[in-house]
ROPABA-473157 format. One record per residue (C-alpha): residue in three letters; residue number from 1; x, y, z. Coordinates in nm, 3 decimals, padded with zeros to 5 digits, m for minus. Example, Ala and Ser with C-alpha at 12.3 -4.5 7.8 and 13.67 -1.06 7.14 Angstrom:
BEGIN
   residuo   num         X         Y         Z
       ALA     1    01.230   m00.450    00.780
       SER     2    01.367   m00.106    00.714
//
This chain:
BEGIN
   residuo   num         X         Y         Z
       MET     1    00.001    00.012   m00.008
       ASN     2    00.122    00.349   m00.078
       ALA     3    00.170    00.523    00.250
       GLY     4    00.060    00.845    00.115
       THR     5   m00.243    00.761   m00.083
       GLY     6   m00.360    00.456    00.110
       GLU     7   m00.392    00.261   m00.233
       PRO     8   m00.262   m00.098   m00.248
       SER     9    00.063   m00.137   m00.421
       PRO    10    00.045   m00.341   m00.746
       ALA    11    00.207   m00.648   m00.583
       LEU    12   m00.066   m00.658   m00.320
       ALA    13   m00.361   m00.575   m00.537
       ARG    14   m00.427   m00.939   m00.645
       PRO    15   m00.676   m01.144   m00.462
       THR    16   m00.543   m01.400   m00.225
       VAL    17   m00.431   m01.722   m00.406
       ILE    18   m00.480   m02.063   m00.280
       PRO    19   m00.176   m02.278   m00.346
       PRO    20   m00.272   m02.592   m00.553
       MET    21   m00.120   m02.805   m00.281
       LEU    22   m00.403   m03.071   m00.290
       VAL    23   m00.305   m03.185   m00.640
       GLN    24    00.070   m03.172   m00.612
       PRO    25    00.301   m03.469   m00.570
       GLY    26    00.336   m03.563   m00.204
       VAL    27    00.018   m03.416   m00.072
       GLU    28   m00.096   m03.766    00.009
       GLN    29    00.108   m03.712    00.315
       LEU    30   m00.186   m03.496    00.468
       ASP    31   m00.358   m03.827    00.499
       SER    32   m00.085   m04.034    00.662
       PRO    33   m00.155   m04.121    01.016
       VAL    34    00.127   m04.076    01.251
       THR    35    00.228   m04.253    01.578
       ILE    36    00.397   m04.054    01.842
       PRO    37    00.485   m04.135    02.219
       GLU    38    00.198   m04.039    02.445
       ASP    39    00.447   m03.809    02.643
       THR    40    00.537   m03.610    02.337
       VAL    41    00.547   m03.235    02.422
       PHE    42    00.687   m02.978    02.185
       PRO    43    00.842   m02.664    02.344
       ILE    44    00.655   m02.334    02.340
       PRO    45    00.819   m02.075    02.125
       ARG    46    00.788   m01.778    02.352
       PHE    47    01.002   m01.576    02.119
       ALA    48    00.708   m01.600    01.868
       LYS    49    00.442   m01.474    02.097
       ALA    50    00.266   m01.133    02.070
       VAL    51    00.481   m00.854    02.196
       ARG    52    00.410   m00.526    02.371
       ASP    53    00.476   m00.210    02.170
       ASP    54    00.611    00.125    02.304
       GLN    55    00.258    00.206    02.458
       LYS    56    00.250   m00.129    02.636
       ARG    57   m00.015   m00.271    02.404
       GLN    58   m00.015   m00.629    02.306
       MET    59    00.055   m00.670    01.937
       PRO    60    00.102   m00.934    01.687
       GLN    61    00.455   m00.972    01.573
       CYS    62    00.538   m00.872    01.219
       ILE    63    00.643   m01.171    01.001
       ALA    64    00.781   m01.108    00.657
       HIS    65    00.629   m01.344    00.409
       ARG    66    00.931   m01.480    00.192
       GLY    67    01.095   m01.151    00.313
       TYR    68    00.980   m00.809    00.181
       LYS    69    00.799   m00.971   m00.109
       ALA    70    00.595   m00.665   m00.201
       ARG    71    00.904   m00.478   m00.311
       PHE    72    01.200   m00.725   m00.345
       PRO    73    01.273   m01.067   m00.511
       GLU    74    01.122   m01.326   m00.272
       ASN    75    01.307   m01.568   m00.061
       THR    76    01.638   m01.385   m00.103
       LEU    77    01.874   m01.240    00.153
       LEU    78    01.808   m00.893    00.008
       ALA    79    01.434   m00.945    00.074
       PHE    80    01.503   m01.060    00.434
       ASP    81    01.735   m00.780    00.496
       GLU    82    01.491   m00.526    00.378
       ALA    83    01.215   m00.672    00.572
       ILE    84    01.423   m00.643    00.898
       LYS    85    01.486   m00.279    00.818
       ALA    86    01.117   m00.221    00.762
       GLY    87    01.033   m00.351    01.124
       ALA    88    00.977   m00.723    01.068
       HIS    89    01.035   m00.937    01.386
       ALA    90    01.070   m01.259    01.186
       ILE    91    01.111   m01.414    00.839
       GLU    92    00.894   m01.689    00.692
       THR    93    01.070   m01.881    00.413
       ASP    94    00.997   m02.199    00.201
       LEU    95    01.210   m02.510    00.198
       HIS    96    01.278   m02.727   m00.098
       LEU    97    01.554   m03.002   m00.182
       THR    98    01.774   m02.996   m00.483
       LYS    99    01.867   m03.326   m00.656
       ASP   100    02.192   m03.353   m00.443
       ASP   101    02.016   m03.288   m00.120
       VAL   102    02.100   m02.927   m00.063
       VAL   103    01.800   m02.740    00.133
       VAL   104    01.738   m02.425   m00.054
       LEU   105    01.486   m02.141   m00.002
       CYS   106    01.226   m02.156   m00.270
       HIS   107    00.854   m02.159   m00.276
       ASP   108    00.769   m02.315   m00.598
       GLN   109    00.834   m02.671   m00.712
       THR   110    00.980   m02.517   m01.042
       LEU   111    01.237   m02.241   m01.115
       LYS   112    01.010   m02.094   m01.381
       ARG   113    00.820   m01.810   m01.197
       CYS   114    01.118   m01.667   m01.014
       PHE   115    01.413   m01.770   m01.231
       GLY   116    01.272   m01.835   m01.577
       LYS   117    01.386   m02.191   m01.601
       LYS   118    01.125   m02.475   m01.650
       GLU   119    01.312   m02.740   m01.445
       ARG   120    01.206   m02.861   m01.101
       VAL   121    01.430   m02.764   m00.817
       LEU   122    01.434   m03.141   m00.720
       ASP   123    01.569   m03.224   m01.061
       CYS   124    01.867   m02.979   m01.039
       THR   125    02.188   m02.989   m00.839
       TRP   126    02.297   m02.697   m00.641
       ASP   127    02.580   m02.623   m00.889
       GLN   128    02.309   m02.583   m01.153
       ILE   129    02.108   m02.339   m00.931
       LYS   130    02.368   m02.139   m00.755
       ASP   131    02.453   m01.916   m01.043
       LEU   132    02.088   m01.833   m01.153
       ARG   133    01.953   m01.490   m01.080
       THR   134    01.595   m01.380   m01.011
       LEU   135    01.387   m01.252   m01.296
       ALA   136    01.274   m00.957   m01.073
       THR   137    01.517   m00.682   m01.010
       PRO   138    01.768   m00.649   m00.871
       HIS   139    01.873   m00.986   m00.994
       VAL   140    01.992   m01.179   m00.701
       PRO   141    02.049   m01.565   m00.623
       MET   142    01.867   m01.819   m00.445
       PRO   143    02.010   m01.881   m00.100
       ARG   144    02.052   m02.207    00.084
       LEU   145    01.907   m02.248    00.428
       LYS   146    02.272   m02.268    00.536
       ASP   147    02.335   m01.934    00.383
       LEU   148    02.037   m01.763    00.568
       LEU   149    02.147   m01.919    00.897
       GLU   150    02.484   m01.791    00.862
       HIS   151    02.359   m01.452    00.775
       LEU   152    02.156   m01.446    01.097
       THR   153    02.465   m01.495    01.305
       GLN   154    02.589   m01.146    01.214
       PRO   155    02.572   m00.873    01.473
       GLY   156    02.231   m00.706    01.490
       MET   157    02.047   m01.003    01.383
       GLU   158    02.023   m01.178    01.716
       LYS   159    01.654   m01.109    01.779
       VAL   160    01.540   m01.209    01.433
       TRP   161    01.375   m01.561    01.422
       LEU   162    01.257   m01.793    01.148
       LEU   163    00.932   m01.974    01.048
       LEU   164    01.033   m02.242    00.807
       ASP   165    00.764   m02.359    00.565
       ILE   166    00.846   m02.727    00.485
       LYS   167    00.692   m02.796    00.158
       LEU   168    00.501   m03.130    00.111
       ASP   169    00.637   m03.207   m00.223
       ASN   170    00.978   m03.297   m00.069
       LYS   171    01.061   m03.645    00.051
       SER   172    00.963   m03.615    00.405
       ASP   173    01.213   m03.801    00.593
       THR   174    01.485   m03.663    00.373
       ILE   175    01.422   m03.294    00.417
       MET   176    01.366   m03.323    00.786
       ARG   177    01.701   m03.500    00.829
       LEU   178    01.869   m03.258    00.616
       ILE   179    01.719   m02.954    00.788
       GLY   180    01.851   m03.101    01.119
       SER   181    02.196   m03.148    00.973
       THR   182    02.213   m02.813    00.804
       ILE   183    02.121   m02.635    01.133
       ALA   184    02.377   m02.834    01.306
       GLU   185    02.649   m02.723    01.074
       VAL   186    02.599   m02.349    01.162
       LYS   187    02.702   m02.237    01.507
       ALA   188    02.434   m02.007    01.668
       THR   189    02.542   m01.686    01.821
       GLY   190    02.346   m01.561    02.119
       LYS   191    02.035   m01.792    02.160
       PRO   192    02.045   m02.138    02.032
       TRP   193    01.861   m02.224    01.713
       ALA   194    01.585   m02.405    01.892
       GLU   195    01.495   m02.055    02.034
       ARG   196    01.499   m01.883    01.693
       LEU   197    01.345   m02.130    01.451
       VAL   198    00.980   m02.263    01.424
       LEU   199    00.919   m02.572    01.207
       GLY   200    00.607   m02.512    01.003
       LEU   201    00.427   m02.842    00.907
       TRP   202    00.152   m02.900    00.696
       ALA   203    00.091   m03.261    00.768
       ALA   204    00.060   m03.456    01.086
       LYS   205    00.311   m03.712    00.957
       TYR   206    00.587   m03.464    01.017
       LEU   207    00.546   m03.455    01.385
       SER   208    00.739   m03.774    01.437
       LEU   209    01.010   m03.659    01.194
       ALA   210    01.035   m03.334    01.393
       GLU   211    01.085   m03.533    01.706
       LYS   212    01.346   m03.770    01.532
       TYR   213    01.565   m03.520    01.362
       LEU   214    01.494   m03.197    01.533
       PRO   215    01.425   m03.260    01.898
       GLY   216    01.369   m02.956    02.104
       PHE   217    01.241   m02.744    01.803
       PRO   218    00.890   m02.585    01.837
       VAL   219    00.641   m02.664    01.555
       MET   220    00.341   m02.503    01.421
       HIS   221    00.080   m02.646    01.171
       ILE   222    00.048   m02.453    00.850
       GLY   223   m00.281   m02.495    00.679
       TYR   224   m00.624   m02.359    00.560
       LYS   225   m00.874   m02.630    00.673
       LEU   226   m00.973   m02.567    01.024
       SER   227   m01.103   m02.913    01.085
       TYR   228   m00.788   m03.071    00.972
       ALA   229   m00.589   m02.829    01.193
       ARG   230   m00.797   m02.943    01.494
       HIS   231   m00.604   m03.273    01.488
       PHE   232   m00.297   m03.082    01.622
       PHE   233   m00.484   m02.990    01.944
       ASP   234   m00.399   m03.368    02.039
       VAL   235   m00.037   m03.273    02.078
       PRO   236    00.074   m03.025    02.355
       ASN   237    00.216   m02.682    02.243
       VAL   238    00.162   m02.719    01.860
       GLY   239    00.089   m02.363    01.746
       PHE   240   m00.126   m02.290    01.425
       ASN   241   m00.034   m02.078    01.115
       MET   242   m00.369   m02.048    00.930
       LEU   243   m00.490   m01.881    00.620
       CYS   244   m00.649   m01.549    00.733
       PRO   245   m00.976   m01.568    00.540
       MET   246   m01.056   m01.920    00.692
       LEU   247   m01.032   m01.755    01.030
       LEU   248   m01.289   m01.500    00.920
       ALA   249   m01.518   m01.762    00.771
       PRO   250   m01.759   m01.999    00.945
       GLY   251   m01.580   m02.197    01.212
       GLY   252   m01.299   m01.939    01.264
       LYS   253   m01.456   m01.784    01.588
       SER   254   m01.471   m02.122    01.758
       PHE   255   m01.128   m02.221    01.646
       MET   256   m00.988   m01.898    01.789
       ARG   257   m01.169   m01.946    02.104
       ASP   258   m01.036   m02.302    02.154
       ARG   259   m00.682   m02.202    02.079
       ARG   260   m00.701   m01.928    02.339
       GLU   261   m00.846   m02.174    02.594
       GLU   262   m00.550   m02.415    02.518
       SER   263   m00.297   m02.113    02.510
       ARG   264   m00.197   m02.221    02.160
       GLN   265   m00.013   m01.958    01.958
       LEU   266   m00.190   m01.847    01.635
       LEU   267   m00.042   m01.670    01.320
       ALA   268   m00.234   m01.564    01.018
       TRP   269   m00.116   m01.571    00.653
       THR   270   m00.098   m01.395    00.421
       VAL   271   m00.242   m01.048    00.527
       ASN   272   m00.185   m00.770    00.298
       ASP   273   m00.514   m00.549    00.355
       ALA   274   m00.516   m00.287    00.624
       ASP   275   m00.861   m00.398    00.738
       ARG   276   m00.763   m00.764    00.788
       MET   277   m00.448   m00.644    00.966
       GLU   278   m00.663   m00.437    01.202
       TRP   279   m00.899   m00.756    01.252
       CYS   280   m00.588   m00.965    01.336
       ILE   281   m00.462   m00.703    01.594
       ARG   282   m00.802   m00.697    01.762
       ARG   283   m00.821   m01.074    01.788
       LYS   284   m00.474   m01.057    01.962
       MET   285   m00.299   m01.283    01.710
       ASP   286    00.070   m01.371    01.799
       GLY   287    00.184   m01.292    01.445
       VAL   288    00.073   m01.159    01.117
       ILE   289    00.252   m01.290    00.801
       THR   290    00.250   m01.035    00.534
       ASP   291    00.424   m00.948    00.191
       ASP   292    00.461   m00.580    00.307
       PRO   293    00.606   m00.532    00.669
       SER   294    00.596   m00.156    00.627
       LEU   295    00.215   m00.169    00.577
       PHE   296    00.174   m00.387    00.900
       VAL   297    00.398   m00.172    01.105
       ALA   298    00.185    00.118    01.002
       ALA   299   m00.124   m00.064    01.093
       ARG   300    00.006   m00.141    01.432
       GLU   301    00.095    00.223    01.493
       ARG   302   m00.252    00.339    01.371
       HIS   303   m00.451    00.101    01.589
       ASP   304   m00.675    00.265    01.835
       GLU   305   m00.771   m00.003    02.101
       TYR   306   m01.052    00.225    02.230
       ARG   307   m01.223    00.277    01.896
       LYS   308   m01.533    00.046    01.857
       GLU   309   m01.488   m00.201    01.598
       PRO   310   m01.755   m00.185    01.305
       VAL   311   m02.029   m00.454    01.288
       VAL   312   m01.860   m00.557    00.957
       PRO   313   m01.501   m00.541    01.040
       VAL   314   m01.356   m00.577    00.683
       SER   315   m01.436   m00.425    00.344
       LEU   316   m01.680   m00.566    00.091
       ARG   317   m01.371   m00.656   m00.134
       SER   318   m01.236   m00.858    00.164
       LEU   319   m01.573   m01.018    00.233
       LEU   320   m01.596   m01.124   m00.125
       ASP   321   m01.231   m01.270   m00.119
       ILE   322   m01.321   m01.450    00.197
       ALA   323   m01.635   m01.615    00.057
       ARG   324   m01.438   m01.711   m00.264
       ILE   325   m01.154   m01.879   m00.062
       TYR   326   m01.393   m02.052    00.190
       ILE   327   m01.601   m02.206   m00.103
       MET   328   m01.280   m02.310   m00.285
       VAL   329   m01.121   m02.491    00.022
       THR   330   m01.454   m02.646    00.130
       ALA   331   m01.496   m02.776   m00.218
       MET   332   m01.148   m02.910   m00.250
       PHE   333   m01.152   m03.100    00.068
       TRP   334   m01.493   m03.235   m00.018
       LEU   335   m01.369   m03.370   m00.357
       ILE   336   m01.085   m03.557   m00.196
       ARG   337   m01.287   m03.649    00.118
       ARG   338   m01.208   m04.015    00.068
       ARG   339   m00.843   m03.955    00.061
       PHE   340   m00.793   m03.728    00.346
       ARG   341   m00.927   m03.694    00.705
       PRO   342   m01.057   m03.339    00.716
       ASP   343   m01.261   m03.397    01.022
       ALA   344   m01.124   m03.387    01.369
       HIS   345   m01.323   m03.690    01.483
       MET   346   m01.141   m03.909    01.228
       PRO   347   m00.827   m04.042    01.400
       LEU   348   m00.499   m03.917    01.265
       ILE   349   m00.243   m03.872    01.547
       GLN   350   m00.213   m04.189    01.751
       LYS   351   m00.038   m04.204    02.071
       VAL   352    00.143   m04.502    02.210
       PRO   353    00.324   m04.573    02.535
       SER   354    00.657   m04.416    02.550
       SER   355    00.977   m04.625    02.532
       ARG   356    01.122   m04.381    02.783
       ASN   357    00.877   m04.514    03.045
       ALA   358    00.959   m04.879    02.969
//
């Protein structure tokens, strides 16, 4: 949004797009049951909770979606640095594997949209990728997870934390193992990485892999179907990173009530409209994931907690977008209802006696 005119910037003017995750390779993992020890408890990422601003008001943290995506090439060190300069507390980024098992920061399965190459990331080696440059200016390279971690060890970066979106189209065991080994390669400065990283998991199957390869790291479920997300209430301290329009749609109010009662952290993605930002602030979210950190920083500063909220808290444009997304998500899950467990009463996370108690 233009700070002077209040008009959305071109990068943010498009309606919210639902990733076609349910038709991509690997998404069958959503349906995979998982067995975990009954005493499994993930740590609470206190560093990811809502914070107090200068006026002592509780405010959601500003989380930059793929960095400062609205103005800079996404998932690049440049976009991350500019997001932090704009006031972001944290960086959200996406993880994919190369052919030779390097964890890289890339949202899409292919290189086409960002780098102009039709190949899949998984079919390329790191040597084939490292010299590519983004189509968007300024033309910069794709970083590895290792590069970002090393970047965050620099002075002045100590308070920045990461939300890792671990994509489903990777081989689940392989990518979780390699995330663990990559983190182990980079010595943390200040706080340990377990106090600066949150593992973002789309599927319940990844819970056991997080325990296996990244013990002691906090996790959040990323998703857009609230009934599927409710499975994660079965595991202590798992937080939620939910598509914002679904929280505004039917079922959202009860989901937010239940997460408050269980003291679960809640983030909303991807929030680029001022009215939805204000809505998130009033619902006391822990974090707002946005393409434009400056816009959310301005929304936080503009917030008046004493002003009464309108009966309809968002614009007509937002309402139409919410309705469109709700219908789309509901239809997708109905069409694949035999393959997935979109309902919380259908068992997905199974607990067994812990071997530690044997």
